[in-house]
N, C-alpha and C positions, 0 to 999 in steps of 0.2 A: 847642427842647429842653424837656422837662418833667422835673422832679426826681422821678422815680419809680424804685424799686429795679429792678435788672436781673437780680438773682440769684433763683433759685427759693427758696421758703420753706424755712427750716431748722428752725423751731420749729413746734409744732402750731398749726394755724389756730384762730382764735377762732370757732368755729362754734356752732350752737345746742345741741349735745350737751354736757351737763355744764357748762353756763354758768348764771350767775345770771340772774334775770329782767331785771336792769338791762342786762347785756351783750347779752342776746337782743334787747331793745328797741333798743339802740344799733345792732346789726347790721341789724335790720329796717328802720330808718330810712335806713341806707346803701343797702340793697338796693332798697327801694321809696321813694325820696325824693320829696317834692313839689317839682317843678321845672318851669320853663317849657321849651319846646322849644329846642334848641340854636340859637343865632343870633338869639334874640329878647332884647330888653332884660329885665333882672331887677332888682327893687327890694330884695327881702329873700330870705334863704335860711335854711333850717333843716336842719342836718346833724349827725348824731351828738350830741355834747354841746352843740352850739350850738342853742339854742331859736330864736334869731333874730339875724341879722347883716345890716346894711344894706349892700348892694352900692353902690359909688360910682355916681353919676349918669352915664348914658351907657355903662356897662359892660354886657356881655351874656355869656351862658353859652356856653362853648365845648364841648370834648369832655367826656363822662362815660364813663370806661372802666374795665375791670377789668385792671390791669397784670399781676399774677401772683397765683396762689393763688385758692382758691374764694371768699374773702370780702374780698379786697383791692379797694378802689375809689378812684377819683380823679375829682374835678370841678374845673373851672377857669372863671374869669370873666376877661374882659379888656375894655379899651376898644374900642369898636366900630371905631375906626380903627387900632388897633395890637394885633394878636393876640399879639405877642411879650412884651407886658407882662401878667403873669398874677397873679391872686389865686386860690390853689388850696387845695383840701381833699383830704387823703390819709389813707387808713387801710390799713396794710400787710396786714391780714387774718390776722395771726398774733400771738401773744404773744411778747414778748422773753423772753430767758432769765431765770431766777429771780434771778441775780446782778445783771443789768442792771435788772430791775424793782425790786429792793431799793435800788439806787443812785438810781434816778429818784425813787422814793417818798421816800427820805431827803432828797434835794435839795429836794423840794417841801415837806417837813415843817418844814424849818428856816425861820427868818425870811428874808424876801426878801433876796437877796445876790448879789454878783458871784461867779461860779464860779471856783474855782482850777483849776490845770492838772490836778491829780490827780482832781478831780471830773469834769472833761471827759473824761479818759481812761476813767473808770469808766462813762461814758455813751455810749461810741462806738457801741454797738449801737442805742441809742435814737435817736441823731442820724443814723444811716445814713451817707450820703455826706458829710454835714456833719461827721461825726466823724473823717473820714480827712484828716489834714493834707496828704496828697499830692494831694487833690482839692479841698479847701475850706480857705480861710484865714479862721478865725474872728476877727472884729474886736471882738465884744462877746458875752458870754454871761452871763445873769443870770436869777434867778427874780424874778417880780414879781406883785403882786395885780392882777388884771384883772376888775373888776366882781364881786368876791366869790369868785373862783377863782384860786388860785396856779398860774401857768404858767411854763414855761421859755421864755425868749426868746433866740434865737441869730441873730446878724447876721454877714454876711461875704461873701466873694467866691469864686466857683469859679476854680480855677487853670487849667483846660483850656478854658474858654469865657470869653465876655465877660459872663457873668451875675453879678448880685449878688442877695442874698436876705435877707429878714427873716422868721424863722419862729417860730411858737408851737408848743410841744409840750405836749399836754394829757393828763393821766392820766384815762382814760375811766371807770374803775370803782373807783378808789381802791386798786388793787393795784399800780399802777406798770407793769403788764405789757401793757396794751392802750392803745397810744399813738395819739392822734389828732393830726394835724398840720394847721396852717393857716399858709400861707406866701405871701408876696409875692415875686416874682422878676421881674427885668427886665434887659435888656442895660444895661451901664453907662451908655451915652449917654442912656437914658431913665429910669434908676432914680430919680434924685433928683426929677425933675419929677412922678413919680407916687407917690412915697413917702408924702406926707402923706395922699393919698386912701386909700391902703392902711391906714395907721395909724388914720385916722378910722374906717374900716370895722371894724377889729379892736376899736377902743374902743367900738363900738356893740354888741358881742356881749352878748346876754343868754343865760345858761347855763340848762340844764335842772336 
């Protein structure tokens, strides 16, 4: 199972029309990323706002797909011996609503902090399935500075599967509306043993 949206887009897609050069560049790099062939080992990756991130040793690229919408894209990396353990990059291909964008921007503008219940409620659209308490149990949610960029970090467990996840939500263009996601997920039995490798990969990120 991959954590990708299953509903059709409800907001306008972030396409090349009427977008800033920065957003167009972001989309270009999603659409035409530099990547090794699927199934081959990968050392570093550059996607969206990530200039470079070191993929854990022995991990390889899995599927790269367009889940829904004209600009939505998904890439995953996993240990060569365990494709159920995933380090994923996802872009939903559309902007969130103005209200959600404002809430996300506001959360990131504040000093790094643990999010309160009312903040999480205002970010349900940004968080997608992770914002639905009937699908995902959030065990930690906070903003933090990661190598010069403030990001939203959400950790927790899916209620209908055996998957656990640690996700970064990134404001791609400063508006709060174009959200890039970088997340680690794995079955509960394998989650802890691969967590540090995923955290180290995230800590290696150099932003554009």
